[in-house]
Every structure is written in C-alpha cells, then in structure tokens.
C-alpha positions as CSV (number, residue, x, y, z in Angstrom):
1,X,-16.8,24.3,-30.8
2,X,-15.0,21.6,-28.8
3,X,-11.3,21.1,-29.5
4,X,-10.4,18.2,-31.6
5,X,-8.2,15.5,-30.2
6,X,-5.0,14.8,-32.1
7,X,-4.4,11.3,-33.4
8,X,-1.5,11.0,-30.8
9,X,-3.8,11.9,-27.9
10,X,-6.5,9.4,-29.1
11,X,-3.9,6.7,-29.6
12,X,-2.5,7.2,-26.1
13,X,-6.0,6.6,-24.7
14,X,-6.1,3.1,-26.2
15,X,-3.7,0.2,-26.4
16,X,-0.5,2.2,-25.8
17,X,-1.8,3.5,-22.5
18,X,-3.0,0.1,-21.6
19,X,0.4,-1.3,-22.4
20,X,2.2,1.2,-20.2
21,X,-0.2,0.6,-17.3
22,X,0.2,-3.1,-17.6
23,X,4.0,-3.0,-17.7
24,X,4.1,-0.6,-14.7
25,X,1.7,-2.9,-12.8
26,X,3.8,-6.0,-13.5
27,X,7.0,-4.2,-12.5
28,X,5.6,-3.1,-9.1
29,X,4.1,-6.6,-8.5
30,X,7.5,-8.3,-9.0
31,X,9.4,-5.6,-7.0
32,X,7.0,-6.0,-4.1
33,X,7.3,-9.8,-4.3
34,X,11.1,-9.7,-4.3
35,X,11.2,-7.3,-1.4
36,X,8.8,-9.5,0.6
37,X,10.8,-12.7,0.3
38,X,13.4,-11.7,3.0
39,X,10.5,-11.2,5.4
40,X,9.3,-14.8,5.1
41,X,11.6,-15.9,7.9
42,X,9.9,-13.5,10.3
43,X,6.3,-13.4,9.1
44,X,6.1,-16.7,7.0
45,X,4.8,-16.7,3.5
46,X,1.1,-16.8,4.5
47,X,1.5,-14.1,7.1
48,X,3.3,-11.7,4.6
49,X,0.6,-12.3,2.0
50,X,-2.3,-11.8,4.4
51,X,-0.8,-8.6,5.9
52,X,-0.2,-7.1,2.5
53,X,-3.7,-7.8,1.4
54,X,-5.2,-6.4,4.6
55,X,-3.3,-3.2,4.3
56,X,-4.1,-2.8,0.6
57,X,-7.8,-3.4,1.2
58,X,-8.0,-0.9,4.0
59,X,-6.1,1.8,2.1
60,X,-8.1,1.5,-1.0
61,X,-11.4,1.5,0.9
62,X,-10.4,4.7,2.6
63,X,-9.1,6.4,-0.5
64,X,-12.1,5.6,-2.8
65,X,-14.9,5.3,-0.2
66,X,-17.3,3.2,-2.2
67,X,-21.0,3.7,-1.3
68,X,-23.7,1.0,-1.3
69,X,-26.0,3.0,-3.6
70,X,-23.4,3.0,-6.4
71,X,-23.6,-0.8,-6.8
72,X,-26.3,-3.1,-8.2
73,X,-26.6,-6.5,-6.4
74,X,-24.9,-8.3,-9.3
75,X,-22.0,-5.8,-9.2
76,X,-21.4,-6.5,-5.5
77,X,-21.5,-10.2,-6.2
78,X,-18.9,-9.8,-9.0
79,X,-16.7,-7.7,-6.8
80,X,-16.9,-10.2,-3.9
81,X,-15.9,-13.1,-6.2
82,X,-13.1,-10.9,-7.6
83,X,-11.9,-10.3,-4.1
84,X,-11.8,-14.1,-3.3
85,X,-9.8,-14.7,-6.5
86,X,-7.5,-11.8,-5.7
87,X,-6.8,-13.3,-2.3
88,X,-6.1,-16.7,-3.8
89,X,-3.8,-15.2,-6.4
90,X,-1.7,-13.4,-3.7
91,X,-1.6,-16.2,-1.2
92,X,-0.7,-19.0,-3.7
93,X,2.0,-16.9,-5.3
94,X,3.6,-16.1,-2.0
95,X,3.6,-19.8,-1.2
96,X,5.2,-20.5,-4.6
97,X,8.0,-18.0,-4.3
98,X,8.9,-19.3,-0.9
99,X,9.8,-22.6,-2.7
100,X,10.8,-21.5,-6.2
101,X,13.0,-18.8,-7.8
102,X,10.9,-15.7,-8.5
103,X,11.3,-15.9,-12.3
104,X,10.3,-19.6,-12.3
105,X,7.2,-19.1,-10.1
106,X,6.1,-16.1,-12.2
107,X,6.6,-18.2,-15.4
108,X,4.4,-20.9,-14.1
109,X,1.8,-18.4,-12.9
110,X,1.8,-16.9,-16.5
111,X,0.1,-20.1,-17.7
112,X,-3.2,-18.6,-16.5
113,X,-3.0,-15.5,-18.7
114,X,-1.6,-17.7,-21.5
115,X,-4.8,-19.8,-21.3
116,X,-6.9,-16.6,-21.5
117,X,-4.9,-15.6,-24.6
118,X,-5.8,-18.8,-26.4
119,X,-9.3,-17.6,-26.8
120,X,-8.3,-14.5,-28.8
121,X,-9.3,-14.2,-32.4
122,X,-7.0,-14.3,-35.4
123,X,-4.0,-16.3,-36.5
124,X,-1.5,-13.6,-35.3
125,X,-2.7,-14.1,-31.7
126,X,-1.9,-17.8,-31.9
127,X,1.7,-17.0,-33.1
128,X,2.4,-14.8,-30.1
129,X,0.8,-17.4,-27.8
130,X,3.1,-20.1,-29.1
131,X,6.1,-17.8,-28.7
132,X,5.1,-17.1,-25.1
133,X,4.6,-20.8,-24.4
134,X,8.1,-21.5,-25.7
135,X,9.5,-18.8,-23.5
136,X,7.8,-20.2,-20.4
137,X,9.1,-23.7,-21.2
138,X,12.7,-22.3,-21.5
139,X,12.3,-20.4,-18.2
140,X,10.9,-23.3,-16.2
141,X,13.0,-26.1,-17.9
142,X,10.7,-28.9,-16.7
143,X,12.9,-31.5,-18.3
144,X,15.4,-31.1,-15.5
145,X,12.8,-32.3,-13.0
146,X,14.4,-30.5,-10.0
147,X,11.5,-28.1,-9.2
148,X,9.8,-28.3,-5.8
149,X,6.5,-30.1,-6.4
150,X,4.6,-28.1,-3.8
151,X,6.0,-24.9,-5.2
152,X,4.9,-25.9,-8.7
153,X,1.4,-26.7,-7.4
154,X,1.0,-23.4,-5.7
155,X,2.2,-21.6,-8.8
156,X,-0.3,-23.4,-10.9
157,X,-3.1,-22.6,-8.4
158,X,-2.0,-18.9,-8.7
159,X,-2.2,-19.3,-12.5
160,X,-5.8,-20.4,-12.3
161,X,-6.6,-17.5,-10.0
162,X,-4.7,-15.1,-12.4
163,X,-6.8,-16.2,-15.4
164,X,-10.1,-15.7,-13.4
165,X,-8.8,-12.4,-12.1
166,X,-8.2,-11.1,-15.7
167,X,-11.8,-12.0,-16.8
168,X,-13.5,-10.8,-13.6
169,X,-11.5,-7.5,-13.5
170,X,-12.5,-6.7,-17.0
171,X,-16.1,-7.4,-16.3
172,X,-16.1,-5.3,-13.1
173,X,-14.2,-2.5,-14.7
174,X,-16.7,-2.3,-17.6
175,X,-19.6,-2.1,-15.2
176,X,-18.3,0.4,-12.6
177,X,-16.7,3.8,-13.1
178,X,-13.3,4.6,-11.7
179,X,-11.8,2.3,-9.1
180,X,-15.1,1.7,-7.1
181,X,-15.1,-2.0,-8.1
182,X,-11.5,-2.5,-6.9
183,X,-12.4,-0.6,-3.7
184,X,-14.8,-3.4,-2.8
185,X,-12.9,-6.4,-4.1
186,X,-9.6,-5.5,-2.4
187,X,-11.2,-5.2,1.1
188,X,-12.8,-8.6,0.5
189,X,-9.4,-10.0,-0.4
190,X,-7.9,-8.2,2.6
191,X,-10.4,-9.7,5.1
192,X,-10.0,-13.2,3.6
193,X,-6.2,-12.9,3.6
194,X,-6.1,-11.7,7.2
195,X,-8.4,-14.5,8.4
196,X,-6.2,-17.1,6.8
197,X,-3.0,-15.4,8.1
198,X,-4.3,-14.7,11.6
199,X,-2.9,-17.8,13.4
200,X,0.5,-17.0,12.0
201,X,0.4,-13.3,12.6
202,X,-0.7,-13.8,16.2
203,X,2.7,-15.2,17.0
204,X,5.0,-13.6,14.5
205,X,3.8,-10.0,14.0
206,X,5.7,-7.0,15.3
207,X,5.1,-3.3,14.8
208,X,8.2,-2.7,12.7
209,X,7.1,-5.6,10.4
210,X,3.6,-4.3,10.3
211,X,4.8,-0.8,9.1
212,X,7.2,-2.4,6.6
213,X,4.3,-4.4,5.1
214,X,2.2,-1.3,4.9
215,X,4.8,0.2,2.5
216,X,5.0,-3.0,0.6
217,X,1.2,-3.1,0.3
218,X,1.4,0.2,-1.6
219,X,4.1,-1.2,-3.9
220,X,2.1,-4.4,-4.4
221,X,-0.8,-5.0,-4.6
222,X,-2.4,-1.5,-4.3
223,X,-0.6,0.3,-7.2
224,X,-0.3,-2.6,-9.7
225,X,-3.9,-3.9,-9.2
226,X,-5.2,-0.4,-9.8
227,X,-3.1,0.0,-12.9
228,X,-4.1,-3.4,-14.2
229,X,-7.8,-2.6,-13.4
230,X,-7.5,0.4,-15.7
231,X,-5.4,-1.3,-18.3
232,X,-8.1,-4.0,-18.8
233,X,-10.5,-1.2,-19.9
234,X,-8.2,-0.5,-22.9
235,X,-7.1,-4.0,-23.9
236,X,-8.9,-7.1,-24.8
237,X,-8.7,-9.9,-22.2
238,X,-6.8,-12.1,-24.7
239,X,-4.3,-9.3,-25.5
240,X,-3.8,-8.5,-21.8
241,X,-3.3,-12.2,-21.1
242,X,-0.5,-12.5,-23.7
243,X,1.0,-9.2,-22.6
244,X,1.4,-10.8,-19.2
245,X,4.2,-12.8,-20.9
246,X,6.5,-9.9,-19.9
247,X,6.0,-10.7,-16.2
248,X,8.3,-13.7,-16.0
249,X,11.1,-11.6,-17.6
250,X,10.5,-8.8,-15.2
251,X,10.4,-11.3,-12.3
252,X,13.7,-12.7,-13.4
253,X,15.2,-9.3,-13.5
254,X,13.9,-8.4,-10.0
255,X,15.1,-11.8,-8.7
256,X,18.6,-11.0,-10.0
257,X,18.7,-7.4,-8.8
258,X,17.0,-7.8,-5.4
259,X,17.5,-11.5,-4.4
260,X,20.7,-12.3,-6.3
261,X,19.0,-15.2,-8.3
262,X,21.2,-15.4,-11.4
263,X,19.5,-16.8,-14.5
264,X,21.2,-19.2,-16.9
265,X,21.5,-19.1,-20.7
266,X,18.2,-21.0,-21.3
267,X,16.4,-18.5,-19.0
268,X,17.8,-15.6,-21.0
269,X,16.6,-17.2,-24.2
270,X,13.2,-17.6,-22.6
271,X,13.1,-13.9,-21.8
272,X,13.6,-13.1,-25.5
273,X,10.6,-15.2,-26.4
274,X,8.3,-13.8,-23.8
275,X,9.3,-10.2,-24.5
276,X,8.6,-10.7,-28.2
277,X,5.2,-12.3,-27.4
278,X,4.3,-9.5,-25.0
279,X,5.2,-6.7,-27.5
280,X,3.4,-8.5,-30.3
281,X,0.3,-8.8,-28.3
282,X,-0.3,-5.1,-28.2
283,X,-0.4,-4.7,-32.0
284,X,-4.0,-5.7,-32.3
285,X,-5.0,-5.6,-28.6
286,X,-7.0,-2.3,-28.3
287,X,-10.6,-2.6,-27.2
288,X,-13.1,-0.4,-29.1
289,X,-13.9,2.8,-27.2
290,X,-17.6,1.9,-26.8
291,X,-16.7,-1.5,-25.5
292,X,-14.5,-0.4,-22.6
293,X,-16.3,2.8,-21.6
294,X,-18.0,2.3,-18.2
295,X,-21.8,2.7,-18.1
296,X,-23.3,6.1,-17.4
297,X,-24.0,6.7,-13.7
298,X,-27.7,6.6,-12.7
299,X,-27.4,9.6,-10.4
300,X,-24.8,12.4,-9.8
301,X,-23.3,10.6,-6.7
302,X,-22.2,7.7,-8.8
303,X,-19.7,9.9,-10.8
304,X,-17.8,11.3,-7.8
305,X,-15.3,8.4,-7.6
306,X,-14.8,8.1,-11.4
C-alpha cells in the first residue's frame, strides 16, 4: 500500500510552492539587474544583456542536454518563439534600467503581466488587478512627466515581451517534462542576444567582465527563469500575472540596497498596493493537478531530464 500524502505535502505541491518559486525568481531577477547596472559603463546596456543571455543559454544547454527526439516539431517551434521573446524581454529591460530607476522600470514592465491577469475569471481577480494597477501608478507617478521617453518605451516593450513570455512558458512547460523546454528556449535567446550585442562586445569586452557576467547570468536569468518555468506549472497564467505585482516592490528594494535609489512616500504607498495584490492573487491561483502535469513521455529517454 502506497503511503498517503498529508494535506500539508499536497498543498505545498500547488499554489504555495508556485508562490515561493515565483517570489524567489523575482528576487534573483532584480538582484541580477541591480548588480548589472554598474557594468553598463564598461559593457553598455546591450552588451551586458547579450552576454548574460549567452552565458545562461550555454549553461542551461550543458546542464540539461536536450535531445532532438524528445521534441515534436510544434514543441521546437514554441521553444524557439519563447527564446525570441525571452531575448526581447532581457534586452528591452536592460535598455530601460539604463534610463530609469530600477523600481520605475520594473513597474512599467509589470503592465505586461497585469494585462494577462485581466483575463482571469472571477470578481476577486479584478479587485486584485485594480489594486495592482493603483500601485503601479503610484510607483511610476506619470503625472510628473519627468520620465525619460526612451526608457518608458523600452520598459513598455519589455512589458509586451513579459506578457508573451508568461503565456508561452506555461504552454511549453505543460508540453515538456522538466526543464527541457527552457534548455532550448534559453540557447535561442542567448544566440539572438549575442548576435545583437556582438558589435558592442567586440570593442568593450574583457576577460574579467566576461567572468563577472557569467556569475550574473546564474543569478539572472538562469535561476529565476527556471523557477518561473516551474511556478507556471502550479499557478494559472492570470494568477501568475497578478503575482508579478510583487516585482516592482522587490525592484525598489534592490534599487535602494544596491544602487542607493531612495524611494519617496508615493512609491512606498505603491509598494503596499502591489504587495497586497500579489498576496491576494495566490488565494485562488492554483492550477488543477491534471492541468499542469506534463504529458507522459513516449519513450524511456524522454523522462531522463524530468
């Protein structure tokens, strides 16, 4: 007779585990972003983003070692598109934080997940979405009109990529076991990022900078993207989108601790709104077990990387 799982164990396999994974992923993303900003003077924003993507793609490919026979053609196509979106997300966000405070850029980027959350069912979802929107408005304070227009444009482009990333990551994660999908999408993102950054890196790259970016690539995007990939198997895309409202608050904290970017009173109030929205999003955000379980492998080799 197989042992029975306690309610606590079962519960931790659902939305609570997804919540913890998502928060850990957001924290490492923002820590990596804050630590990268001082390197912009040496590598430029595009060079730093491209090098981080390149390292992350190479590391994940080596660690997971995806094999062609594990993928249907439609899965490879989805992973490729996800890789393109991932590259856009990283590159646009690096361009944004070179021109805006980290918390402001992250708040604007959050408009992508916020748009995803609008499609969630139930009146309670809309309440948390409204609270998150108020928090974003307080963090960005658009009525002051003193934000860099190019930075805002790049942050909004990152927001569009972020919304597509959430939906595509959930689709790929549902179809492929383990991290095999990410082991294809990240190398695609790495190749694209390096191609875009190549002209900059050819004149700015040094070996110390290359090794520094290797470490930062592990902090972000390697660890957070893997955590978010797994979290989206446990949360609905709308709940995950609203949960991302925590990210501007985390970004504001990292900006304060790492970059010395001190938030004002309105920003602090915005944090309260987005944190409330993020916590509220997890209350009804678990995906049914049958929905988020990956498909059974067609042959034994397909289970090795799961």
